[in-house]
C-alpha atoms as an extended CHARMM CRD file, in Angstrom:
* protein
*
       234  EXT
         1         1  UNK       CA            111.4030000000      151.2450000000       79.2600000000  PROA      1               0.0000000000
         2         2  UNK       CA            110.7880000000      154.6410000000       77.7060000000  PROA      2               0.0000000000
         3         3  UNK       CA            111.7470000000      157.8020000000       79.5600000000  PROA      3               0.0000000000
         4         4  UNK       CA            110.6010000000      161.3490000000       79.0970000000  PROA      4               0.0000000000
         5         5  UNK       CA            113.4070000000      163.4200000000       77.5190000000  PROA      5               0.0000000000
         6         6  UNK       CA            115.2830000000      165.4140000000       80.1220000000  PROA      6               0.0000000000
         7         7  UNK       CA            114.9280000000      162.8720000000       82.9470000000  PROA      7               0.0000000000
         8         8  UNK       CA            117.3520000000      162.1650000000       85.7830000000  PROA      8               0.0000000000
         9         9  UNK       CA            117.0120000000      158.6390000000       87.1810000000  PROA      9               0.0000000000
        10        10  UNK       CA            118.4680000000      158.0940000000       90.6610000000  PROA      10              0.0000000000
        11        11  UNK       CA            119.1920000000      154.3580000000       90.6640000000  PROA      11              0.0000000000
        12        12  UNK       CA            119.8820000000      152.1260000000       93.6570000000  PROA      12              0.0000000000
        13        13  UNK       CA            122.5860000000      149.5040000000       93.1320000000  PROA      13              0.0000000000
        14        14  UNK       CA            123.7640000000      146.4320000000       95.0890000000  PROA      14              0.0000000000
        15        15  UNK       CA            125.6340000000      146.9030000000       98.3690000000  PROA      15              0.0000000000
        16        16  UNK       CA            127.6490000000      143.7320000000       97.8410000000  PROA      16              0.0000000000
        17        17  UNK       CA            125.8160000000      141.0090000000       95.9570000000  PROA      17              0.0000000000
        18        18  UNK       CA            125.7440000000      141.9660000000       92.2640000000  PROA      18              0.0000000000
        19        19  UNK       CA            122.6270000000      139.8310000000       91.7530000000  PROA      19              0.0000000000
        20        20  UNK       CA            120.6360000000      142.3510000000       93.8050000000  PROA      20              0.0000000000
        21        21  UNK       CA            120.3790000000      144.8080000000       90.9020000000  PROA      21              0.0000000000
        22        22  UNK       CA            116.6750000000      144.9280000000       90.0710000000  PROA      22              0.0000000000
        23        23  UNK       CA            115.3420000000      144.3090000000       86.5780000000  PROA      23              0.0000000000
        24        24  UNK       CA            113.9420000000      147.8430000000       86.4940000000  PROA      24              0.0000000000
        25        25  UNK       CA            117.2970000000      149.3170000000       87.5270000000  PROA      25              0.0000000000
        26        26  UNK       CA            119.1630000000      147.3180000000       84.8780000000  PROA      26              0.0000000000
        27        27  UNK       CA            116.7100000000      148.3810000000       82.1680000000  PROA      27              0.0000000000
        28        28  UNK       CA            117.0500000000      152.0160000000       83.2270000000  PROA      28              0.0000000000
        29        29  UNK       CA            120.8550000000      151.8990000000       83.1100000000  PROA      29              0.0000000000
        30        30  UNK       CA            120.7440000000      150.3480000000       79.6310000000  PROA      30              0.0000000000
        31        31  UNK       CA            118.1940000000      152.9050000000       78.4370000000  PROA      31              0.0000000000
        32        32  UNK       CA            120.0950000000      155.9490000000       79.6940000000  PROA      32              0.0000000000
        33        33  UNK       CA            122.2320000000      158.0650000000       77.4000000000  PROA      33              0.0000000000
        34        34  UNK       CA            124.7890000000      158.4790000000       80.1910000000  PROA      34              0.0000000000
        35        35  UNK       CA            125.4370000000      156.9930000000       83.6410000000  PROA      35              0.0000000000
        36        36  UNK       CA            126.9350000000      159.3830000000       86.1920000000  PROA      36              0.0000000000
        37        37  UNK       CA            128.9150000000      157.3020000000       88.7040000000  PROA      37              0.0000000000
        38        38  UNK       CA            130.5930000000      158.0900000000       91.9910000000  PROA      38              0.0000000000
        39        39  UNK       CA            133.5370000000      156.0220000000       90.7020000000  PROA      39              0.0000000000
        40        40  UNK       CA            133.4510000000      154.9520000000       87.0550000000  PROA      40              0.0000000000
        41        41  UNK       CA            135.9080000000      152.0710000000       87.5450000000  PROA      41              0.0000000000
        42        42  UNK       CA            134.0520000000      150.6720000000       90.5520000000  PROA      42              0.0000000000
        43        43  UNK       CA            130.6640000000      150.9320000000       88.8290000000  PROA      43              0.0000000000
        44        44  UNK       CA            132.1160000000      149.4510000000       85.6590000000  PROA      44              0.0000000000
        45        45  UNK       CA            132.3690000000      146.0750000000       87.4090000000  PROA      45              0.0000000000
        46        46  UNK       CA            128.6260000000      146.0900000000       88.1160000000  PROA      46              0.0000000000
        47        47  UNK       CA            127.6270000000      147.3400000000       84.6770000000  PROA      47              0.0000000000
        48        48  UNK       CA            129.7890000000      144.8100000000       82.8430000000  PROA      48              0.0000000000
        49        49  UNK       CA            128.3810000000      142.0010000000       85.0070000000  PROA      49              0.0000000000
        50        50  UNK       CA            124.9260000000      142.8850000000       83.6790000000  PROA      50              0.0000000000
        51        51  UNK       CA            125.9790000000      143.4850000000       80.0870000000  PROA      51              0.0000000000
        52        52  UNK       CA            125.4530000000      147.2610000000       80.2820000000  PROA      52              0.0000000000
        53        53  UNK       CA            127.7590000000      149.3750000000       78.1180000000  PROA      53              0.0000000000
        54        54  UNK       CA            126.1870000000      152.8150000000       78.5750000000  PROA      54              0.0000000000
        55        55  UNK       CA            128.8340000000      155.5950000000       78.6050000000  PROA      55              0.0000000000
        56        56  UNK       CA            129.9280000000      156.6020000000       82.1340000000  PROA      56              0.0000000000
        57        57  UNK       CA            130.9070000000      159.9250000000       83.6910000000  PROA      57              0.0000000000
        58        58  UNK       CA            132.3300000000      160.5020000000       87.1800000000  PROA      58              0.0000000000
        59        59  UNK       CA            130.3280000000      162.4950000000       89.7200000000  PROA      59              0.0000000000
        60        60  UNK       CA            131.6590000000      162.5930000000       93.2920000000  PROA      60              0.0000000000
        61        61  UNK       CA            131.8820000000      164.9730000000       96.2260000000  PROA      61              0.0000000000
        62        62  UNK       CA            134.8450000000      166.8640000000       94.7400000000  PROA      62              0.0000000000
        63        63  UNK       CA            133.3560000000      167.6090000000       91.3160000000  PROA      63              0.0000000000
        64        64  UNK       CA            129.5980000000      167.5850000000       91.9390000000  PROA      64              0.0000000000
        65        65  UNK       CA            129.1260000000      171.3240000000       91.3660000000  PROA      65              0.0000000000
        66        66  UNK       CA            130.7860000000      171.2910000000       87.9540000000  PROA      66              0.0000000000
        67        67  UNK       CA            129.2110000000      168.0110000000       86.8960000000  PROA      67              0.0000000000
        68        68  UNK       CA            125.7480000000      169.2630000000       87.8730000000  PROA      68              0.0000000000
        69        69  UNK       CA            126.0840000000      172.2040000000       85.4830000000  PROA      69              0.0000000000
        70        70  UNK       CA            127.3350000000      169.8470000000       82.7590000000  PROA      70              0.0000000000
        71        71  UNK       CA            124.5010000000      167.3620000000       83.2650000000  PROA      71              0.0000000000
        72        72  UNK       CA            121.9150000000      170.1370000000       83.2290000000  PROA      72              0.0000000000
        73        73  UNK       CA            123.1340000000      170.9650000000       79.7170000000  PROA      73              0.0000000000
        74        74  UNK       CA            122.6560000000      167.3040000000       78.7540000000  PROA      74              0.0000000000
        75        75  UNK       CA            119.1200000000      167.3380000000       80.1630000000  PROA      75              0.0000000000
        76        76  UNK       CA            118.3610000000      170.5110000000       78.1970000000  PROA      76              0.0000000000
        77        77  UNK       CA            119.4360000000      168.6130000000       75.0990000000  PROA      77              0.0000000000
        78        78  UNK       CA            116.8200000000      165.9770000000       75.9270000000  PROA      78              0.0000000000
        79        79  UNK       CA            119.1110000000      163.2650000000       77.2560000000  PROA      79              0.0000000000
        80        80  UNK       CA            118.1940000000      160.6880000000       79.8620000000  PROA      80              0.0000000000
        81        81  UNK       CA            120.7770000000      160.6230000000       82.6780000000  PROA      81              0.0000000000
        82        82  UNK       CA            121.0940000000      157.8960000000       85.3130000000  PROA      82              0.0000000000
        83        83  UNK       CA            122.9870000000      158.4980000000       88.5560000000  PROA      83              0.0000000000
        84        84  UNK       CA            124.4400000000      155.7320000000       90.7400000000  PROA      84              0.0000000000
        85        85  UNK       CA            126.7120000000      155.7930000000       93.7800000000  PROA      85              0.0000000000
        86        86  UNK       CA            129.3360000000      153.1640000000       94.6020000000  PROA      86              0.0000000000
        87        87  UNK       CA            126.7520000000      151.0390000000       96.4100000000  PROA      87              0.0000000000
        88        88  UNK       CA            123.2060000000      151.2240000000       97.7020000000  PROA      88              0.0000000000
        89        89  UNK       CA            120.7570000000      154.0880000000       97.4280000000  PROA      89              0.0000000000
        90        90  UNK       CA            122.3590000000      157.3390000000       96.2390000000  PROA      90              0.0000000000
        91        91  UNK       CA            122.3830000000      160.3780000000       98.5690000000  PROA      91              0.0000000000
        92        92  UNK       CA            122.2930000000      158.1780000000      101.6960000000  PROA      92              0.0000000000
        93        93  UNK       CA            125.7450000000      159.0780000000      103.0780000000  PROA      93              0.0000000000
        94        94  UNK       CA            126.7690000000      159.5350000000       99.4280000000  PROA      94              0.0000000000
        95        95  UNK       CA            127.0390000000      162.4770000000       97.0000000000  PROA      95              0.0000000000
        96        96  UNK       CA            124.1380000000      163.4750000000       94.7520000000  PROA      96              0.0000000000
        97        97  UNK       CA            121.9810000000      165.8900000000       96.7690000000  PROA      97              0.0000000000
        98        98  UNK       CA            123.3400000000      168.9130000000       94.9070000000  PROA      98              0.0000000000
        99        99  UNK       CA            122.6920000000      167.2030000000       91.5720000000  PROA      99              0.0000000000
       100       100  UNK       CA            119.1150000000      166.2090000000       92.4050000000  PROA      100             0.0000000000
       101       101  UNK       CA            118.3190000000      169.6470000000       93.8390000000  PROA      101             0.0000000000
       102       102  UNK       CA            119.7630000000      171.3730000000       90.7850000000  PROA      102             0.0000000000
       103       103  UNK       CA            117.8660000000      169.1740000000       88.3450000000  PROA      103             0.0000000000
       104       104  UNK       CA            114.5600000000      169.5180000000       90.1910000000  PROA      104             0.0000000000
       105       105  UNK       CA            114.9970000000      173.2880000000       90.5930000000  PROA      105             0.0000000000
       106       106  UNK       CA            115.5810000000      173.6120000000       86.8640000000  PROA      106             0.0000000000
       107       107  UNK       CA            112.2330000000      171.9520000000       86.2310000000  PROA      107             0.0000000000
       108       108  UNK       CA            113.4360000000      168.5960000000       84.9270000000  PROA      108             0.0000000000
       109       109  UNK       CA            111.9330000000      165.2770000000       85.9450000000  PROA      109             0.0000000000
       110       110  UNK       CA            113.6070000000      163.2850000000       88.7140000000  PROA      110             0.0000000000
       111       111  UNK       CA            112.6930000000      159.6340000000       89.2250000000  PROA      111             0.0000000000
       112       112  UNK       CA            114.0080000000      157.2990000000       91.8960000000  PROA      112             0.0000000000
       113       113  UNK       CA            114.4510000000      153.5810000000       91.3430000000  PROA      113             0.0000000000
       114       114  UNK       CA            114.5870000000      152.0810000000       94.8460000000  PROA      114             0.0000000000
       115       115  UNK       CA            116.6260000000      149.1130000000       95.8880000000  PROA      115             0.0000000000
       116       116  UNK       CA            119.3890000000      147.9710000000       98.2270000000  PROA      116             0.0000000000
       117       117  UNK       CA            120.4480000000      150.0240000000      101.2340000000  PROA      117             0.0000000000
       118       118  UNK       CA            122.8000000000      149.0300000000      104.0450000000  PROA      118             0.0000000000
       119       119  UNK       CA            120.6690000000      151.1300000000      106.3930000000  PROA      119             0.0000000000
       120       120  UNK       CA            117.4210000000      149.2240000000      105.8420000000  PROA      120             0.0000000000
       121       121  UNK       CA            119.1780000000      145.8480000000      105.5730000000  PROA      121             0.0000000000
       122       122  UNK       CA            120.8380000000      146.3620000000      108.9590000000  PROA      122             0.0000000000
       123       123  UNK       CA            117.5920000000      147.5400000000      110.5390000000  PROA      123             0.0000000000
       124       124  UNK       CA            115.6580000000      144.5690000000      109.1970000000  PROA      124             0.0000000000
       125       125  UNK       CA            118.2720000000      142.1000000000      110.4050000000  PROA      125             0.0000000000
       126       126  UNK       CA            118.7240000000      143.6940000000      113.8240000000  PROA      126             0.0000000000
       127       127  UNK       CA            115.3400000000      142.6980000000      115.1980000000  PROA      127             0.0000000000
       128       128  UNK       CA            115.0720000000      146.0760000000      116.9150000000  PROA      128             0.0000000000
       129       129  UNK       CA            111.9820000000      148.3150000000      116.5790000000  PROA      129             0.0000000000
       130       130  UNK       CA            112.1490000000      150.2120000000      113.2960000000  PROA      130             0.0000000000
       131       131  UNK       CA            108.8280000000      152.0460000000      113.1740000000  PROA      131             0.0000000000
       132       132  UNK       CA            110.8730000000      155.1010000000      114.1860000000  PROA      132             0.0000000000
       133       133  UNK       CA            114.6640000000      155.3010000000      114.0710000000  PROA      133             0.0000000000
       134       134  UNK       CA            117.6120000000      157.6900000000      113.9010000000  PROA      134             0.0000000000
       135       135  UNK       CA            120.2600000000      157.4310000000      111.1850000000  PROA      135             0.0000000000
       136       136  UNK       CA            123.5410000000      159.1880000000      111.9000000000  PROA      136             0.0000000000
       137       137  UNK       CA            125.5280000000      158.2200000000      108.8110000000  PROA      137             0.0000000000
       138       138  UNK       CA            129.2240000000      157.6360000000      109.4130000000  PROA      138             0.0000000000
       139       139  UNK       CA            130.3640000000      158.1150000000      113.0000000000  PROA      139             0.0000000000
       140       140  UNK       CA            132.9050000000      160.9370000000      113.4920000000  PROA      140             0.0000000000
       141       141  UNK       CA            136.5470000000      159.9470000000      113.2720000000  PROA      141             0.0000000000
       142       142  UNK       CA            137.5990000000      162.1410000000      116.2110000000  PROA      142             0.0000000000
       143       143  UNK       CA            137.1900000000      160.4360000000      119.5780000000  PROA      143             0.0000000000
       144       144  UNK       CA            135.4360000000      163.2890000000      121.4110000000  PROA      144             0.0000000000
       145       145  UNK       CA            132.9020000000      163.8660000000      118.6260000000  PROA      145             0.0000000000
       146       146  UNK       CA            132.2440000000      160.1270000000      118.3350000000  PROA      146             0.0000000000
       147       147  UNK       CA            131.6570000000      159.8840000000      122.0780000000  PROA      147             0.0000000000
       148       148  UNK       CA            129.1330000000      162.7480000000      121.9510000000  PROA      148             0.0000000000
       149       149  UNK       CA            127.3080000000      161.0960000000      119.0510000000  PROA      149             0.0000000000
       150       150  UNK       CA            127.1040000000      157.7900000000      120.9180000000  PROA      150             0.0000000000
       151       151  UNK       CA            125.9180000000      159.4780000000      124.1220000000  PROA      151             0.0000000000
       152       152  UNK       CA            123.1100000000      161.0850000000      122.1250000000  PROA      152             0.0000000000
       153       153  UNK       CA            122.1540000000      157.7410000000      120.6010000000  PROA      153             0.0000000000
       154       154  UNK       CA            122.1240000000      155.9750000000      123.9600000000  PROA      154             0.0000000000
       155       155  UNK       CA            119.7960000000      158.6220000000      125.3620000000  PROA      155             0.0000000000
       156       156  UNK       CA            117.3670000000      158.3440000000      122.4550000000  PROA      156             0.0000000000
       157       157  UNK       CA            114.1930000000      156.2580000000      122.6950000000  PROA      157             0.0000000000
       158       158  UNK       CA            114.4170000000      155.2120000000      119.0480000000  PROA      158             0.0000000000
       159       159  UNK       CA            116.7800000000      152.6870000000      117.5010000000  PROA      159             0.0000000000
       160       160  UNK       CA            119.9460000000      154.3860000000      116.1980000000  PROA      160             0.0000000000
       161       161  UNK       CA            121.9650000000      153.2980000000      113.1670000000  PROA      161             0.0000000000
       162       162  UNK       CA            125.4950000000      154.3270000000      112.1630000000  PROA      162             0.0000000000
       163       163  UNK       CA            128.0420000000      153.3280000000      109.5640000000  PROA      163             0.0000000000
       164       164  UNK       CA            131.4720000000      152.5770000000      111.0380000000  PROA      164             0.0000000000
       165       165  UNK       CA            134.9250000000      151.6800000000      109.7550000000  PROA      165             0.0000000000
       166       166  UNK       CA            136.3670000000      148.2410000000      110.6190000000  PROA      166             0.0000000000
       167       167  UNK       CA            139.4530000000      150.1140000000      111.7860000000  PROA      167             0.0000000000
       168       168  UNK       CA            137.4560000000      151.9540000000      114.4920000000  PROA      168             0.0000000000
       169       169  UNK       CA            134.7150000000      149.4860000000      115.4240000000  PROA      169             0.0000000000
       170       170  UNK       CA            136.6690000000      148.0030000000      118.3650000000  PROA      170             0.0000000000
       171       171  UNK       CA            137.2510000000      151.4550000000      119.8820000000  PROA      171             0.0000000000
       172       172  UNK       CA            133.6380000000      152.4400000000      119.2230000000  PROA      172             0.0000000000
       173       173  UNK       CA            132.2780000000      149.3440000000      120.9470000000  PROA      173             0.0000000000
       174       174  UNK       CA            134.5810000000      150.0100000000      123.9040000000  PROA      174             0.0000000000
       175       175  UNK       CA            133.0150000000      153.4830000000      124.1610000000  PROA      175             0.0000000000
       176       176  UNK       CA            129.5230000000      151.9910000000      124.1670000000  PROA      176             0.0000000000
       177       177  UNK       CA            130.5760000000      149.4460000000      126.7880000000  PROA      177             0.0000000000
       178       178  UNK       CA            131.8380000000      152.2630000000      129.0350000000  PROA      178             0.0000000000
       179       179  UNK       CA            128.6890000000      154.3390000000      128.5630000000  PROA      179             0.0000000000
       180       180  UNK       CA            126.0170000000      151.6040000000      128.6230000000  PROA      180             0.0000000000
       181       181  UNK       CA            127.4530000000      148.0910000000      129.0300000000  PROA      181             0.0000000000
       182       182  UNK       CA            123.9980000000      146.4230000000      129.1280000000  PROA      182             0.0000000000
       183       183  UNK       CA            122.5590000000      148.1300000000      126.0350000000  PROA      183             0.0000000000
       184       184  UNK       CA            121.5430000000      145.7250000000      123.2860000000  PROA      184             0.0000000000
       185       185  UNK       CA            123.5350000000      146.1670000000      120.0530000000  PROA      185             0.0000000000
       186       186  UNK       CA            123.8580000000      144.5990000000      116.6460000000  PROA      186             0.0000000000
       187       187  UNK       CA            126.8760000000      144.9290000000      114.3790000000  PROA      187             0.0000000000
       188       188  UNK       CA            125.9850000000      143.9640000000      110.8130000000  PROA      188             0.0000000000
       189       189  UNK       CA            129.0250000000      142.9990000000      108.7690000000  PROA      189             0.0000000000
       190       190  UNK       CA            129.4550000000      142.4450000000      105.0220000000  PROA      190             0.0000000000
       191       191  UNK       CA            125.7400000000      142.7680000000      104.2870000000  PROA      191             0.0000000000
       192       192  UNK       CA            124.4820000000      140.7020000000      101.3070000000  PROA      192             0.0000000000
       193       193  UNK       CA            127.9640000000      139.2560000000      100.7530000000  PROA      193             0.0000000000
       194       194  UNK       CA            129.1480000000      135.6640000000      101.1930000000  PROA      194             0.0000000000
       195       195  UNK       CA            130.3270000000      136.2030000000      104.7800000000  PROA      195             0.0000000000
       196       196  UNK       CA            127.4070000000      138.3490000000      105.9750000000  PROA      196             0.0000000000
       197       197  UNK       CA            127.0700000000      138.2740000000      109.7690000000  PROA      197             0.0000000000
       198       198  UNK       CA            124.8890000000      139.8520000000      112.4460000000  PROA      198             0.0000000000
       199       199  UNK       CA            126.7620000000      140.0510000000      115.7440000000  PROA      199             0.0000000000
       200       200  UNK       CA            124.2890000000      140.4530000000      118.6170000000  PROA      200             0.0000000000
       201       201  UNK       CA            124.7740000000      141.1910000000      122.3070000000  PROA      201             0.0000000000
       202       202  UNK       CA            125.2380000000      143.8740000000      124.9250000000  PROA      202             0.0000000000
       203       203  UNK       CA            127.7720000000      146.6470000000      124.5970000000  PROA      203             0.0000000000
       204       204  UNK       CA            130.0520000000      144.8560000000      127.0190000000  PROA      204             0.0000000000
       205       205  UNK       CA            129.7490000000      141.4890000000      125.2810000000  PROA      205             0.0000000000
       206       206  UNK       CA            130.4300000000      142.7800000000      121.7900000000  PROA      206             0.0000000000
       207       207  UNK       CA            133.2770000000      145.0360000000      122.9390000000  PROA      207             0.0000000000
       208       208  UNK       CA            135.0110000000      142.0260000000      124.5080000000  PROA      208             0.0000000000
       209       209  UNK       CA            134.3670000000      139.7540000000      121.5170000000  PROA      209             0.0000000000
       210       210  UNK       CA            135.5780000000      142.2660000000      118.9300000000  PROA      210             0.0000000000
       211       211  UNK       CA            138.6480000000      143.2010000000      120.9970000000  PROA      211             0.0000000000
       212       212  UNK       CA            139.6610000000      139.5360000000      121.0090000000  PROA      212             0.0000000000
       213       213  UNK       CA            139.0680000000      139.1100000000      117.2890000000  PROA      213             0.0000000000
       214       214  UNK       CA            138.8920000000      142.4090000000      115.3530000000  PROA      214             0.0000000000
       215       215  UNK       CA            136.5470000000      142.0320000000      112.3660000000  PROA      215             0.0000000000
       216       216  UNK       CA            137.0380000000      142.9810000000      108.7320000000  PROA      216             0.0000000000
       217       217  UNK       CA            134.6450000000      144.3430000000      106.1290000000  PROA      217             0.0000000000
       218       218  UNK       CA            131.9260000000      146.9690000000      105.9520000000  PROA      218             0.0000000000
       219       219  UNK       CA            130.1440000000      147.6220000000      109.2680000000  PROA      219             0.0000000000
       220       220  UNK       CA            126.7580000000      148.9480000000      110.3570000000  PROA      220             0.0000000000
       221       221  UNK       CA            126.2020000000      149.5670000000      114.0810000000  PROA      221             0.0000000000
       222       222  UNK       CA            122.6280000000      149.3510000000      115.3920000000  PROA      222             0.0000000000
       223       223  UNK       CA            121.8630000000      150.4430000000      118.9710000000  PROA      223             0.0000000000
       224       224  UNK       CA            118.5620000000      149.6730000000      120.6780000000  PROA      224             0.0000000000
       225       225  UNK       CA            116.6690000000      152.5930000000      122.1820000000  PROA      225             0.0000000000
       226       226  UNK       CA            116.7730000000      153.7550000000      125.7940000000  PROA      226             0.0000000000
       227       227  UNK       CA            113.2360000000      152.4350000000      126.4300000000  PROA      227             0.0000000000
       228       228  UNK       CA            113.0510000000      149.1200000000      124.5450000000  PROA      228             0.0000000000
       229       229  UNK       CA            109.8680000000      147.0210000000      124.4860000000  PROA      229             0.0000000000
       230       230  UNK       CA            109.6090000000      144.2810000000      127.1180000000  PROA      230             0.0000000000
       231       231  UNK       CA            110.3040000000      141.5270000000      124.6080000000  PROA      231             0.0000000000
       232       232  UNK       CA            113.7050000000      143.0440000000      123.8030000000  PROA      232             0.0000000000
       233       233  UNK       CA            114.8690000000      143.1970000000      127.4100000000  PROA      233             0.0000000000
       234       234  UNK       CA            116.7710000000      140.2640000000      128.8640000000  PROA      234             0.0000000000
């Protein structure tokens, strides 16, 4: 797959199952002169699994400004740069916005190779309306801020989606149960992995179930809207 010199490819990578790397994404990562990774060691596992030995460079939230300037010099030299985050589609609750903006502003080509995303996987598996939805990224760690975010979601007509830590999910569900115990929720756990699960129920039901048996793994919380369609109501 040939690329125009001076191209930045933003490449989506698996969120758990390494087999989810698309053929186009794999070809792009092999073709690139350099792969900028959120974590070079983490991404090395994926690249080695697909026989990709392209040189890697770290680019994360703490060094993005400096790396952007460095990668712009590489693009000026005619190199093809690929950027991947630890998992999923870059820039979605991940670094990379500053890089993409800088590259585009400098007049270089930016291409996006779509693929896995925990956001869309959780939405698709929830069974809630997804023609319009709100994505809030990671819920705040502080209790008061998290409560305000959840109150806003529960008052919204659209489906709301958040990422949440397994260490806080029990407390978060207890908040939802206090605010709207009958609201329909889905907690998607370990998406695309061997033990993938979609936990479904009301705020009260899931809060009780998770309090009894706290879960492990990556979590996505999906809340139905304040005015759900008739078929979603019990």
